C-alpha positions as CSV (number, residue, x, y, z in Angstrom):
1,X,-17.7,13.3,-18.8
2,X,-15.8,16.4,-20.0
3,X,-19.0,18.3,-21.2
4,X,-20.2,21.5,-19.7
5,X,-21.8,19.7,-16.8
6,X,-18.4,18.7,-15.5
7,X,-16.5,21.9,-16.6
8,X,-15.0,22.3,-13.1
9,X,-14.4,18.6,-12.6
10,X,-16.3,16.2,-10.3
11,X,-16.5,14.9,-6.8
12,X,-15.7,11.2,-6.9
13,X,-16.2,8.3,-4.5
14,X,-16.6,4.5,-4.6
15,X,-18.8,1.9,-3.0
16,X,-18.4,-1.8,-3.0
17,X,-21.6,-3.7,-3.7
18,X,-21.4,-7.3,-2.5
19,X,-17.9,-7.8,-3.9
20,X,-16.9,-11.4,-3.9
21,X,-13.3,-12.8,-3.6
22,X,-11.7,-12.8,-7.0
23,X,-9.0,-14.8,-8.6
24,X,-6.1,-12.4,-9.5
25,X,-5.7,-14.2,-12.8
26,X,-9.2,-13.2,-13.8
27,X,-8.5,-9.5,-13.5
28,X,-5.9,-8.7,-16.2
29,X,-8.3,-9.5,-19.1
30,X,-11.0,-7.2,-17.6
31,X,-8.5,-4.4,-17.0
32,X,-7.2,-4.8,-20.6
33,X,-10.7,-4.4,-22.0
34,X,-11.0,-1.0,-20.2
35,X,-7.5,0.2,-20.9
36,X,-6.4,0.0,-17.2
37,X,-2.7,-0.8,-16.7
38,X,-1.9,-4.0,-14.8
39,X,-0.1,-1.9,-12.2
40,X,-3.5,-0.9,-10.9
41,X,-4.6,-4.5,-10.2
42,X,-4.4,-5.4,-6.6
43,X,-2.1,-8.3,-5.7
44,X,-2.8,-11.1,-3.2
45,X,-2.0,-9.9,0.3
46,X,-0.5,-13.2,1.4
47,X,-1.6,-16.2,3.4
48,X,-0.9,-14.5,6.7
49,X,-3.4,-11.7,5.9
50,X,-5.9,-14.3,4.5
51,X,-6.0,-16.2,7.8
52,X,-6.6,-13.1,9.8
53,X,-9.4,-12.2,7.5
54,X,-10.9,-15.7,7.8
55,X,-10.8,-15.5,11.6
56,X,-12.4,-12.1,11.5
57,X,-15.1,-13.4,9.2
58,X,-15.8,-16.4,11.3
59,X,-15.9,-14.3,14.5
60,X,-18.8,-12.2,13.1
61,X,-21.9,-13.0,15.1
62,X,-20.1,-15.7,17.0
63,X,-20.9,-14.2,20.4
64,X,-24.6,-14.7,19.8
65,X,-23.9,-18.5,19.7
66,X,-22.1,-18.3,23.0
67,X,-18.5,-18.6,21.5
68,X,-15.5,-16.3,21.4
69,X,-12.2,-16.5,19.4
70,X,-9.3,-15.3,21.4
71,X,-5.7,-14.9,20.2
72,X,-2.9,-17.1,21.7
73,X,-0.1,-16.7,19.1
74,X,0.1,-14.1,16.3
75,X,3.3,-13.9,14.3
76,X,3.9,-13.6,10.5
77,X,4.5,-17.4,10.3
78,X,2.0,-18.8,12.9
79,X,-1.5,-18.0,14.2
80,X,-3.2,-19.8,17.1
81,X,-6.6,-18.8,18.5
82,X,-8.5,-20.3,21.4
83,X,-12.1,-21.3,21.0
84,X,-13.9,-20.3,24.2
85,X,-17.5,-21.0,25.2
86,X,-19.0,-18.1,27.1
87,X,-21.9,-18.8,29.6
88,X,-23.9,-15.9,31.1
89,X,-25.4,-16.3,34.5
90,X,-27.7,-13.3,34.9
91,X,-28.9,-14.2,38.4
92,X,-25.4,-14.3,39.7
93,X,-24.3,-11.4,37.5
94,X,-21.3,-13.3,36.1
95,X,-19.8,-14.7,32.9
96,X,-18.0,-18.1,32.8
97,X,-15.5,-18.9,30.0
98,X,-14.6,-22.5,29.2
99,X,-11.7,-23.2,26.8
100,X,-12.8,-25.8,24.3
101,X,-10.2,-26.1,21.5
102,X,-7.8,-24.2,19.2
103,X,-7.7,-23.3,15.6
104,X,-4.2,-22.8,14.1
105,X,-2.4,-21.9,11.0
106,X,1.3,-22.1,10.2
107,X,3.3,-20.9,7.1
108,X,5.2,-24.2,7.3
109,X,5.1,-27.0,6.3
110,X,1.8,-26.4,4.5
111,X,0.2,-22.9,4.5
112,X,-2.9,-24.1,2.8
113,X,-4.1,-26.0,5.9
114,X,-6.0,-24.7,8.9
115,X,-5.8,-27.1,11.9
116,X,-8.7,-27.8,14.2
117,X,-11.7,-30.2,14.5
118,X,-14.0,-27.9,16.4
119,X,-17.1,-26.6,14.6
120,X,-15.7,-23.0,14.8
121,X,-12.3,-24.2,13.6
122,X,-14.0,-25.7,10.5
123,X,-15.7,-22.4,9.9
124,X,-12.4,-20.6,9.9
125,X,-10.9,-23.3,7.6
126,X,-13.8,-22.8,5.1
127,X,-13.5,-19.0,5.2
128,X,-9.7,-19.4,4.7
129,X,-10.2,-21.5,1.6
130,X,-12.6,-19.0,0.2
131,X,-10.2,-16.1,0.8
132,X,-6.8,-17.7,0.1
133,X,-5.1,-16.5,-3.1
134,X,-8.0,-14.2,-3.7
135,X,-8.5,-10.4,-4.0
136,X,-11.1,-9.0,-1.6
137,X,-12.8,-5.7,-1.1
138,X,-10.1,-4.4,1.3
139,X,-7.4,-4.9,-1.4
140,X,-9.0,-2.3,-3.7
141,X,-8.7,0.8,-1.6
142,X,-5.0,1.3,-2.3
143,X,-5.5,0.6,-6.0
144,X,-8.3,3.2,-6.3
145,X,-6.5,5.8,-4.3
146,X,-3.3,5.3,-6.4
147,X,-5.1,5.5,-9.7
148,X,-7.0,8.7,-8.7
149,X,-3.9,10.5,-7.3
150,X,-1.8,9.5,-10.4
151,X,-4.5,11.2,-12.4
152,X,-4.2,14.4,-10.4
153,X,-7.1,14.0,-8.1
154,X,-7.1,16.0,-4.8
155,X,-8.5,14.6,-1.6
156,X,-11.6,16.4,-0.3
157,X,-11.6,14.3,2.9
158,X,-8.4,13.5,4.8
159,X,-9.2,9.8,4.8
160,X,-9.2,9.8,0.9
161,X,-12.8,8.6,0.6
162,X,-13.9,11.6,-1.5
163,X,-11.8,13.2,-4.3
164,X,-12.0,16.1,-6.6
165,X,-11.0,15.1,-10.1
166,X,-10.1,17.9,-12.6
167,X,-12.1,17.8,-15.8
168,X,-9.1,17.0,-18.0
169,X,-8.7,13.6,-16.1
170,X,-12.4,12.6,-16.1
171,X,-12.2,10.4,-19.2
172,X,-9.5,8.3,-17.6
173,X,-11.4,8.1,-14.3
174,X,-14.5,6.9,-16.3
175,X,-12.4,4.0,-17.6
176,X,-11.5,3.1,-14.0
177,X,-15.2,3.3,-13.2
178,X,-16.1,0.9,-16.0
179,X,-13.4,-1.5,-14.9
180,X,-14.5,-1.4,-11.2
181,X,-18.1,-1.9,-12.2
182,X,-17.2,-5.4,-13.6
183,X,-15.6,-6.5,-10.3
184,X,-18.4,-5.2,-8.0
185,X,-17.4,-1.6,-7.1
186,X,-19.4,1.5,-8.1
187,X,-17.5,4.7,-8.9
188,X,-19.7,7.7,-8.5
189,X,-18.9,11.1,-10.1
190,X,-21.0,14.0,-8.9
191,X,-21.4,17.4,-10.6
192,X,-20.0,20.4,-8.8
193,X,-22.6,23.1,-8.2
194,X,-21.6,26.7,-8.7
195,X,-21.8,27.5,-5.0
196,X,-19.3,24.7,-4.3
197,X,-16.6,26.1,-6.6
198,X,-14.9,28.0,-3.8
199,X,-14.6,24.8,-1.8
200,X,-13.1,23.0,-4.7
201,X,-10.6,25.8,-5.3
202,X,-9.5,25.7,-1.7
203,X,-9.1,21.9,-1.9
204,X,-7.0,22.1,-5.1
205,X,-4.8,24.9,-3.6
206,X,-4.3,23.1,-0.3
207,X,-3.5,19.9,-2.1
208,X,-0.7,21.6,-4.1
209,X,0.6,23.5,-1.0
210,X,0.8,20.4,1.1
211,X,2.8,18.5,-1.5
212,X,5.1,21.4,-2.1
213,X,5.7,21.9,1.6
214,X,6.5,18.2,2.1
215,X,8.9,18.2,-0.8
216,X,10.6,21.4,0.6
217,X,11.0,19.8,4.0
218,X,12.4,16.6,2.5
219,X,14.9,18.5,0.2
220,X,16.1,20.5,3.2
221,X,17.4,17.2,4.7
222,X,19.3,16.2,1.6
223,X,23.0,16.4,2.1
224,X,24.4,14.7,-0.9
225,X,24.7,11.2,0.6
226,X,21.3,9.9,-0.5
227,X,21.1,7.2,-3.2
228,X,21.0,8.5,-6.8
229,X,17.7,6.8,-7.3
230,X,16.2,8.9,-4.5
231,X,17.2,12.1,-6.3
232,X,16.0,10.8,-9.7
233,X,12.6,9.9,-8.2
234,X,12.2,13.3,-6.7
235,X,13.0,15.1,-10.0
236,X,10.3,13.1,-11.6
237,X,7.9,14.1,-8.8
238,X,8.8,17.8,-9.3
239,X,7.9,17.6,-12.9
240,X,4.6,15.7,-12.3
241,X,3.6,18.3,-9.6
242,X,4.4,21.1,-12.0
243,X,2.1,19.5,-14.6
244,X,-0.6,19.1,-11.9
245,X,-0.4,22.7,-11.0
246,X,-1.0,23.7,-14.6
247,X,-4.0,21.4,-14.7
248,X,-5.5,23.0,-11.6
249,X,-4.9,26.5,-13.0
250,X,-6.6,25.7,-16.3
251,X,-9.6,24.1,-14.5
252,X,-10.1,26.5,-11.7
253,X,-7.8,29.4,-12.1
254,X,-5.9,28.7,-8.9
255,X,-2.5,30.3,-8.6
256,X,0.6,28.3,-9.7
257,X,3.3,31.0,-9.1
258,X,4.5,29.5,-5.8
259,X,4.6,26.0,-7.3
260,X,6.7,27.1,-10.3
261,X,9.1,29.0,-8.1
262,X,9.6,26.4,-5.4
263,X,9.8,23.5,-7.8
264,X,12.3,25.2,-10.0
265,X,14.5,25.9,-7.0
266,X,14.2,22.3,-5.8
267,X,15.1,20.9,-9.2
268,X,18.3,22.9,-9.3
269,X,19.4,21.8,-5.9
270,X,18.5,18.1,-6.4
271,X,20.0,18.0,-9.9
272,X,23.4,19.2,-8.6
273,X,23.2,16.6,-5.8
274,X,22.4,13.8,-8.3
275,X,25.3,14.7,-10.5
276,X,27.6,14.7,-7.5
277,X,26.2,11.5,-6.0
278,X,26.6,9.5,-9.2
279,X,30.3,10.1,-9.0
280,X,30.8,9.2,-5.4
281,X,30.3,6.3,-2.9
282,X,29.6,7.0,0.7
283,X,31.0,4.5,3.2
284,X,29.6,3.6,6.6
285,X,32.4,5.5,8.3
286,X,31.4,8.7,6.4
287,X,34.3,8.7,4.0
288,X,33.6,9.4,0.4
289,X,35.4,7.9,-2.7
290,X,35.1,8.9,-6.3
291,X,33.8,6.1,-8.5
292,X,33.5,5.4,-12.2
293,X,29.8,4.8,-13.1
294,X,29.3,1.7,-15.2
295,X,26.2,2.3,-17.3
296,X,26.1,-1.4,-18.2
297,X,25.7,-2.6,-14.6
298,X,22.5,-4.7,-14.2
299,X,19.8,-3.1,-11.9
300,X,19.4,-4.7,-8.5
301,X,16.4,-6.9,-7.6
302,X,13.2,-5.2,-6.5
303,X,10.3,-6.6,-4.4
304,X,6.6,-6.5,-5.2
305,X,4.2,-6.4,-2.2
306,X,0.5,-5.5,-2.0
307,X,0.7,-3.8,-5.5
308,X,3.7,-1.7,-4.6
309,X,7.3,-2.0,-6.0
310,X,10.0,-1.7,-3.3
311,X,13.4,-0.7,-4.5
312,X,16.8,-1.4,-2.7
313,X,18.0,1.2,-0.2
314,X,21.2,1.6,1.6
315,X,21.6,-0.3,4.9
316,X,23.8,0.5,7.8
317,X,23.9,-3.2,8.7
318,X,25.4,-5.5,6.0
319,X,23.3,-8.4,7.4
320,X,20.1,-6.6,6.6
321,X,18.6,-5.9,3.1
322,X,16.3,-2.8,2.9
323,X,13.7,-2.2,0.2
324,X,11.6,0.9,0.3
325,X,8.5,2.4,-1.4
326,X,6.5,5.6,-1.0
327,X,3.5,5.1,-3.1
328,X,-0.1,4.7,-1.9
329,X,-0.1,0.9,-2.3
330,X,2.9,0.8,0.0
331,X,1.2,3.0,2.6
332,X,-1.9,0.8,2.5
333,X,0.2,-2.5,2.7
334,X,1.4,-1.7,6.2
335,X,-2.0,-1.2,7.7
336,X,-2.7,-4.9,8.1
337,X,0.6,-5.6,10.0
338,X,-0.1,-2.5,12.1
339,X,-3.6,-3.7,13.0
340,X,-2.1,-7.1,14.1
341,X,0.7,-5.4,16.1
342,X,3.4,-6.8,13.8
343,X,4.6,-3.7,12.0
344,X,8.3,-3.2,12.7
345,X,8.8,-6.6,14.4
346,X,11.0,-9.3,13.1
347,X,9.1,-12.3,12.0
348,X,10.2,-15.6,10.3
349,X,9.4,-16.5,6.7
350,X,11.1,-19.8,6.2
351,X,14.8,-19.5,7.1
352,X,14.8,-15.7,6.7
353,X,13.4,-12.9,8.8
354,X,11.1,-10.1,7.6
355,X,10.1,-6.7,9.1
356,X,7.6,-4.4,7.4
357,X,7.2,-0.9,8.8
358,X,6.0,2.5,7.9
359,X,9.1,4.4,9.1
360,X,11.6,3.6,6.4
361,X,14.8,5.7,5.5
362,X,14.3,9.4,4.9
363,X,12.2,9.9,1.7
364,X,10.5,6.6,2.0
365,X,7.2,5.9,3.7
366,X,7.4,2.1,4.0
367,X,10.3,-0.4,4.2
368,X,10.7,-4.1,3.9
369,X,13.8,-5.4,5.8
370,X,15.2,-8.8,5.3
371,X,17.7,-10.9,7.3
372,X,18.9,-13.8,5.2
373,X,20.9,-16.8,6.6
374,X,24.6,-16.7,6.0
375,X,25.3,-17.9,2.5
376,X,21.7,-17.5,1.3
377,X,20.9,-15.3,-1.7
378,X,17.7,-13.3,-2.2
379,X,16.4,-15.4,-5.1
380,X,16.7,-18.6,-2.9
381,X,14.3,-17.0,-0.4
382,X,11.6,-16.5,-3.0
383,X,9.4,-19.3,-1.9
384,X,9.4,-18.3,1.8
385,X,8.7,-14.7,0.9
386,X,5.9,-15.7,-1.4
387,X,4.0,-17.1,1.6
388,X,3.8,-13.5,2.9
389,X,2.7,-12.2,-0.5
390,X,6.2,-10.8,-1.3
391,X,7.5,-11.3,-4.8
392,X,11.0,-10.9,-6.1
393,X,11.3,-9.1,-9.5
């Protein structure tokens, strides 16, 4: 794909073709055959998302049969819908609704069971069994986006459905396409006509400028109290963005002078803050103490959710644990809770409480917040969190 035909890269988009639910255990061997890291395999979104998908699937076309499914209770640990018969009286110009039964799911005591004897409830149960512990088409969007952006693709559309991929990265993107083809997704690479080159140049330049501006705005808020890991991650980002700028220059000739200048300045500032922060601890009252860094200290636990790794972050409340992530998987993972009106709300998972939201601490797009019962440790909450698709690393 790096021949003259694709000398200026390619427009890339994907299309699912009848993708069936897949067992996550079946995917690593396929990925390995195509040289795709396991980090780019979607993870199961959790039973709570699966029951919502089952209800949505069962609702499709239901109105034509004279039935409706209407929510009664929707939390992270319990879902109850009413099954309503709708009767239309055209002569009287009215609709009558009769409540017939409920269909329900609960994370405890057995999240594998959907309760309800009604015909519609049984449809929901069948759909849930087909979807539970499976990867479905909706789970792939974050994976594809993350892979393309990690291989220096630039969004042509704001919604991320079409990308420009530089020619140097097309062999890796072809590997992704071969992998996706086996699971039921087509990845299409289109040649860029000469008259479209100016459009591509504008897309590439705007992509660089947007990322640089975002990093500048973020660094302006740094005051030396952020976690060392925050500074380290940003330094890695600066280096990756510098490499991307060079790729774009070599492919299209777009300017990189501003990128080099700004990133060099940001690196100097953040490096100084990192050196300082490694030698200090900031208390809740704002006081600062010098500390001796112990290089042998074990790293804290991380969480894995919807394909994203969430790392520990500082919390102003000792009763709340905060884990954050800012990659594309994390951004996608919060869309389902938002659609259900659950983002940012405390919900129960066993004896602990969980809140997932897209407004984490500065520098992080998404956060998972945990409240554990007194005396309970994070590892002991592993089973309850697993019912929501959250794994402890």
